[in-house]
C-alpha positions in Angstrom: 108.4 111.4 108.6 108.4 110.1 105.1 111.0 107.6 103.8 111.9 107.1 100.1 113.9 104.2 98.8 115.1 103.8 95.2 116.4 100.3 94.3 119.5 100.3 92.1 119.7 96.4 91.7 117.2 93.6 92.0 116.3 93.1 95.5 113.6 91.8 97.9 112.0 94.1 100.5 110.1 92.2 103.2 107.3 94.2 104.8 105.0 93.3 107.9 102.8 94.9 110.4 104.4 96.1 113.6 104.1 93.5 116.2 106.9 92.2 118.4 109.7 94.6 119.0 113.1 93.0 119.6 115.0 96.1 120.6 113.8 99.5 121.5 114.2 102.4 119.1 117.8 103.5 118.7 117.7 107.3 118.2 121.4 107.3 117.4 121.1 104.9 114.4 117.6 105.9 113.7 116.2 102.3 113.8 114.4 99.6 115.8 114.9 95.9 115.7 111.9 93.6 115.5 111.6 89.9 115.8 110.9 88.2 112.5 107.3 87.3 111.9 105.8 84.6 109.7 104.0 85.3 106.4 105.8 88.6 105.7 105.1 90.2 102.4 108.0 90.3 99.9 108.2 93.1 97.3 110.4 92.2 94.3 112.2 95.4 93.3 114.1 95.9 90.0 116.6 98.7 89.1 114.9 102.1 88.9 112.0 101.2 91.2 111.2 103.5 94.1 109.6 102.4 97.3 107.9 105.1 99.7 108.0 103.9 103.3 106.5 105.7 106.2 107.8 105.3 109.8 105.1 102.8 110.6 106.2 100.6 107.6 108.5 97.9 109.1 110.9 96.6 106.6 114.3 94.8 106.3 116.4 96.8 103.7 119.6 95.5 102.0 118.5 92.1 100.8 119.2 91.0 97.4 117.3 88.4 95.2 119.1 85.2 94.2 122.8 86.1 94.1 124.5 88.6 96.4 124.4 92.2 95.1 125.0 95.6 96.4 121.8 97.3 97.4 121.9 101.1 97.8 119.4 102.9 100.1 118.8 106.6 100.1 116.6 108.0 102.8 114.9 111.5 102.5 113.1 112.5 105.7 110.2 115.1 105.5 108.5 116.1 108.7 104.9 114.7 108.7 103.7 118.1 110.0 104.1 119.4 106.5 101.3 117.1 105.4 97.7 116.7 106.4 97.3 113.4 108.2 94.4 112.1 106.1 96.3 113.0 102.9 99.2 110.8 104.1 97.1 107.8 104.8 95.1 108.1 101.6 98.4 108.3 99.5 100.1 105.6 101.5 97.1 103.3 101.1 96.9 103.9 97.2 100.7 103.4 96.9 100.8 100.2 98.8 97.9 98.7 96.8 99.7 99.9 93.6 103.0 98.2 94.5 101.3 95.1 95.8 99.5 94.8 92.5 102.8 95.1 90.5 104.5 92.6 92.8 101.8 89.9 92.0 
């Protein structure tokens, strides 16, 4: 499935590779909990920015930068079967590189 996130206030989105799971996937709440890992990547998001996340992208949503702020999250799920696997990987790789370059 494909996840889209549009940021409505300045926030920070930590991302890291899947490693140590803290709690198994909860199908009712559509999430899994992971143990925090060192050296996570922080993406600085400002109002109007959009982040595309795939199921393998572990992230901590709802964090604000500096002062507390209301962060809104919208999730749109699209079945991966609608996309060719290699196209998803190619687009995801390009997008991550582009977002990472902007975050620097």
